[in-house]
N, C-alpha and C positions, 0 to 999 in steps of 0.2 A: 628766707623762707619763713612763713608764719603758720603756726599750728593753732587749730581751733580746739577748744576744750568742750567736751560733751559731759553735761552733769545729769545726774539722776533726778527725775521729776516724777512724783507720784508713784514711786517704787518701779519706775521704768527707765531704761536707758537704751539708746539706739547705738548699734554697732554694725557697721557695714550695711548689709541688707536685711538685718533682723532687729527686732525690738525684744529686749530681755525684760521679762516681768518678774520681779522679786517677790516671792511669797514668804510666809512665816517659816515654812520648812523646806521649800523647794523653789525652783525657778522654771518658768515657761518661756517659750519664744513664739513670736509671730513675725510675719513678713513686714518689713518696714519699707515705706515709700515716702520720698520727700514731699513736702507740700506743693512743690512746683512740678510734681510728676504729672505727665499726661499719658493716656493709654493709646497713643498713636504709634502704630507699627506699620510695616510695609503692608498696604492694603491687599486684600485677596485678589482684586481685579488689576493690580499693578503688573506692568510688563516686566516682571522679574522671574527668574527661574524658580521653580517650586522649592528647591532646596534652600534658596535664599529667603523666601517668604516664610517657610516653616521653621527656620532656625531659631528665631526668637521665641516662637510659641512652644517649640520643643523644650527650650531652656526653662520656661515657666513651669511646665509639667515635671521636668526632671528635678527642679528645685523643690516642687511640692512633694515629690516622692522621697527626696533625700533628707529633708529636714524633719526632725521629730516634733511635729505639731500636734497639739491636742485636737480632739475631734471638732470642737467649735472653731478653732483657728484654721484647721484643715478645710472645713466646709466653706468658711469665709473666703479663703484664698482661691478655692476652686470656683466659687461664684464670681470672684473678681476676674479670673481668667476667662470665664464664659462671657463676661461683659466686654472684655478686650476683644475676644473673637467676634462678638456681635457688632461692636462699634467699628471694626475694621473689615467687615463684610465676609468673614469666614463662616462657612456652614457649621452649625452646631448639631451634630448627630450623636446617636448613641455610642458610636465607636470613635468619637472624636479624640478622647484622651488616649485610647489605645493606639490610634494612628500616629499621634505626635510623640508618644513616649519612646525613649531609647531602651531597647531591651537589655536587661542586666546580663553581664557577661558571666558565663559559667566558668568555674575553675578549670583551667586548662591542665592537662597532664604534663608531666615533665617532658621537655622537648629534647629529642636526640640531636646532637650536633650535626648540622648539615652544611654543605658548601654554601657560602654566602650567595644570596640571590642577587641578580643584577639590579642596579638602581632603577626605581620606577620612573618611567618617562611620562611627563604630563604635557597635555596640549590645552591651552586656554582659549575659549571662544567668547566673544562678546555676545550676550544674549539679546536678541531682537524679537523673539517670539517663536512660534512653532516651527518656522522655517529653519531656525538654528538647531532644533531637535532633529529635524529631518536630515540635516547635514551631518550631525555628529553620529548618526547611525552607521555611517561608512566605517567608523573606527570600532564598531561593536566587537568584532572578533579579532582585534589586534592587541598588541601589548601596550598600547597607549591608554592612559587614564585621562578622562575628560573633566575639565573644570570650567565653570562659567563665571563671567564677570558682567557688570552692567555699566552702561555709560549714562544711566539716569541718576546722576549724583547732584549734590548741592552745588558743586563747582561748575557744573554745566548750566545750572539755572541762575547762578548769581554772577552777573556780568562784572568783570574786573576793569572795564574801561567804558567811559561814556561815549566814545566815538568808535565806530567800526571801520577798520582799515580797508582800503581797496583790496579786493581779493587777488588782484594781479601783483600785489606786493608780497604775497605769501609763496610758499613752495608746496610741491606735491605732484599730482598726476594731471596731465592736461591732454586735450585732444584738438588737433588742427584739422579742420574740414575744408576741403577744396570747394570754393564757392561756385565752381562750374559743374563738377561731376559728383560732389558729395562724398568722394573717397576720403577716408580718415586716417590720420597718423596719430598714434598714441605715444606719449613720451613722459618722462619724469624729470624733475629738476629739484636739486637741493637749494638752489638760489631762488630769486623771485621770478614769477612768470613773465614779467616785462623783459627781463634780461634774456630769457630763453627765446621769446618771440623775436627780439631784435637779431639774435644769432641766426634764426631761420630766415629772417628778412635779408640779412647781409649775404647769406648763402645764395638766395634767389637773385639778388641784384648783381652779384659778382660771378654767378654761375659756377659755384664750387661744388665739390662732392661731399660736403659736410652735413647735408640735410636731405633725407629721403623725400621729405615733403617738398622741398624746393626743387629737387630733381624731377619730381612728378609734374610740377607746374611748368617747368621749363620744357620738358619733353613734349607735353601736350598743348603748350601755348595757353595755359590757363592763368588767370589773374591772381595776384596776392592781395587779400583783403586786409582791413584793419583788425586790430586785436579783438575788438568787441564782436566782430562778425565771424571770425574764423577760429578763434581760440576759446575752447570751453574748459573750464576748471572742473575736472571730474571728482577730485578728492584732495583736500588739504592735508599735508603730512610732512613731517620732517624727514631728512635724508636718513636712510638706514636700510636694514634688511627688509623690514616690513614694506617700505616704499617699493623695493624691487618686486615683492610679491604682488602688490597692488597693480603695478605696471603690467605684469604678466597676465593678471586677470582681465584687465581692460583690453589688452591686445587680443586675448582669447575671445573676448566678447565680439570685437570687430571682425576677427577671423571667422567666427561662427556665422556671421552675417555676410561673409565674403566681401568685406568692405574695407580691409586694412591696406595701408601703404607701408607697413613695417617690413623688415627683412623676413625671409621665409620663416614661418612659425612652426616649430617642431613639436610643441606640446599640445597638439590639437585634441588629444584623447585624455586630457586631465580630468579625472573623475570628479574631483572636488569642484572645479570650476563649472563643469557640466551640470552638477547637481544644483549649485547656486543659481545658475541661469534658468534651469528647469523650474525650480521653486519660485523664482522671481516672476517668470512668465505666468505660472499658475496663479500667483497672488494678484497679478495685474489683470488677468482674465476673469478670475472668480474671487473678488476681494472679500466676499462673505464666507468663504470656506476656510 
C-alpha cells in the first residue's frame, strides 16, 4: 500500500472534498474538485428512474447546505451546480433547489416502547420506462416496498469477448413452434438449447411421452423442423427461481392467445402478467404515448 502526501500550497490544502484556506486569524473552506473532474452525471433524458437521476444532484445541494461556506464560496458552488444541471439537460427553475433538497428532520419526541415491527419486504424491478411504473402501481396498497434497478450499466456496454457465442449454446426460455399449425410449446432449460432440442427430437423419433411438443406432432401427423425453423430463444437466463417465473410468463402469453401446447395452465388470471401484456400491447400500438 502506498500513501500520497498532500502539502500546503499558497496557504491552501485539499482534504477529501474540501479545500482549507488558512488565513491570519481563521480558516475558510471551499468545495474541492480534482483537475480530472468532469460534470457528467446521469442525463435528465436517460432511461433511469427519477430517484436514480436525482440522487447525485440532491447530494450536491445537501452538501452545499451542510458545509459552512462563506457567501462568495457558497454562490460559486451554487453556480457550479446550475452548470452541472444545464450540461446534463436538467430544467433549472425557481424551485429547483427546493425540489432536490432533503428536508431536515425535526427532533422526534421520545418514543414509547412498542412491539417490534415485522421486517420490511422489498420487491426490486428493473426499470425500462413508464411501463415499469404502471406495473408497480399494483403494489401501491400492499406491505411491499418497491425499489428500482437499471440494466443500462457500463458492464452491458463494454463487451468482454470479441466473439459472440451461438445463442443455442446458452440457457434460458425457448419456444417450439409447430411448422404446420403454429401451435407453440414454451419451455426452460438450464443446459444449452441444442441439448434440449435434441431431447424433443428423440421423443418424436421414438414416440415417447417425454415431450408435449413431440406428442402433438405425432398425434396430428405434423413434421419436426430443424432448430433454426422451430426453436425461438425467448430469453437468455441461468437456471434458478427467476427462470421459473420467466417460463410462467411466456406460457401465460401463449395461453392468452389460445396458442399453447403446455399442460393445462392454472394461472390464467395472474394480474401482474396481464398488466405487462396490456402495457406491451399499448406500447406496440401507440409507440408515441
